[in-house]
C-alpha positions in Angstrom: 2.9 11.6 -52.3 2.4 12.4 -48.7 3.7 10.1 -46.1 1.9 9.3 -42.7 4.2 9.8 -39.8 3.3 7.2 -36.9 3.8 8.3 -33.5 5.8 6.2 -31.1 3.8 4.6 -28.3 4.9 3.1 -25.3 8.0 5.4 -24.5 9.6 6.0 -21.1 7.3 6.3 -18.1 7.2 9.8 -16.8 9.4 10.7 -13.9 9.3 14.0 -11.8 12.3 16.2 -12.2 12.2 16.3 -8.3 12.7 12.6 -7.9 16.6 12.7 -7.3 15.9 15.4 -4.8 13.4 13.9 -2.6 15.9 13.4 0.3 16.9 17.0 0.0 13.1 18.1 0.2 12.9 15.9 3.1 15.7 17.3 5.0 14.4 20.8 4.2 11.0 20.0 5.6 12.6 18.4 8.8 14.3 21.9 9.1 10.8 23.3 9.1 11.5 25.3 5.8 8.5 26.5 3.9 7.6 25.2 0.4 8.5 28.5 -1.1 12.0 28.4 0.5 12.3 24.8 -0.6 11.6 25.9 -4.2 14.2 28.7 -3.9 16.9 26.3 -2.5 16.0 23.9 -5.4 16.9 26.6 -7.7 19.9 27.9 -6.1 21.5 24.8 -5.1 20.3 22.2 -7.4 19.5 24.2 -10.6 16.1 23.0 -10.6 13.4 25.6 -11.4 9.9 24.7 -10.0 6.9 26.5 -8.6 6.4 26.6 -5.0 3.6 24.1 -5.3 5.6 21.4 -7.2 7.7 20.2 -4.3 4.6 20.1 -2.0 2.6 18.1 -4.5 5.6 15.7 -5.3 6.5 15.2 -1.6 2.9 14.5 -0.6 2.5 12.0 -3.4 5.7 10.3 -2.6 4.9 9.8 0.9 1.3 8.5 0.1 2.7 6.0 -2.4 5.4 4.9 0.0 2.5 4.2 2.5 0.8 1.7 0.2 2.6 -1.5 -0.8 3.1 -2.0 -4.6 0.6 -4.5 -6.0 3.2 -6.5 -7.7 5.4 -6.9 -4.5 2.7 -7.5 -2.1 1.3 -10.4 -4.3 4.6 -12.2 -4.0 5.2 -11.5 -0.4 1.9 -12.2 1.3 -0.8 -14.5 0.2 -1.4 -17.2 -2.5 -3.5 -15.9 -5.4 -6.7 -17.7 -4.2 -6.8 -18.2 -0.5 -9.0 -21.1 1.1 -11.8 -19.0 2.6 -13.5 -22.2 4.1 -10.7 -22.8 6.5 -10.6 -19.2 7.8 -14.5 -18.9 8.3 -15.8 -20.0 11.7 -18.1 -22.9 11.6 -21.9 -21.7 11.1 -24.1 -22.2 14.2 -27.3 -24.3 13.6 -30.4 -22.1 13.1 -32.4 -22.2 16.3 -35.6 -24.3 16.4 -38.7 -22.2 15.8 -40.7 -21.2 18.7 -44.0 -23.0 19.0 -46.9 -20.7 18.6 -49.1 -20.0 21.6 -52.4 -20.2 19.6 -54.1 -23.5 20.1 -56.8 -24.7 17.6 -60.0 -25.4 19.3 -61.2 -29.2 19.5 -64.2 -29.2 17.4 -65.5 -32.2 19.1 -65.7 -30.4 22.4 -67.7 -27.4 21.0 -71.5 -27.5 21.5 -72.9 -26.4 18.0 -76.5 -26.6 19.0 -76.4 -23.4 20.9 -75.6 -21.5 17.7 -78.6 -22.7 15.7 
């Protein structure tokens, strides 16, 4: 009999190997080191072997995510779930009255119809 092996789901979320070294990468960038030099320093000083693109991608992604507030934290800090939109809207102005047309209907009682017959 063969047994089916079920794969585990919901394991640990992926974390970059460079996560603990973010401050080190940031310091090296402030010292105007190239990404290739940073990759070499990570290997020689920290024992982390990565390509020269890995610190670049990690650093840029980390800065981009730091600029955006996290959705769970921003909901708690800022506004209620459903703000009252009527209070924040300006009061609508009444629509202007329609302009009276220039055309005037002729008065049929003043027209002499005998001329046309």
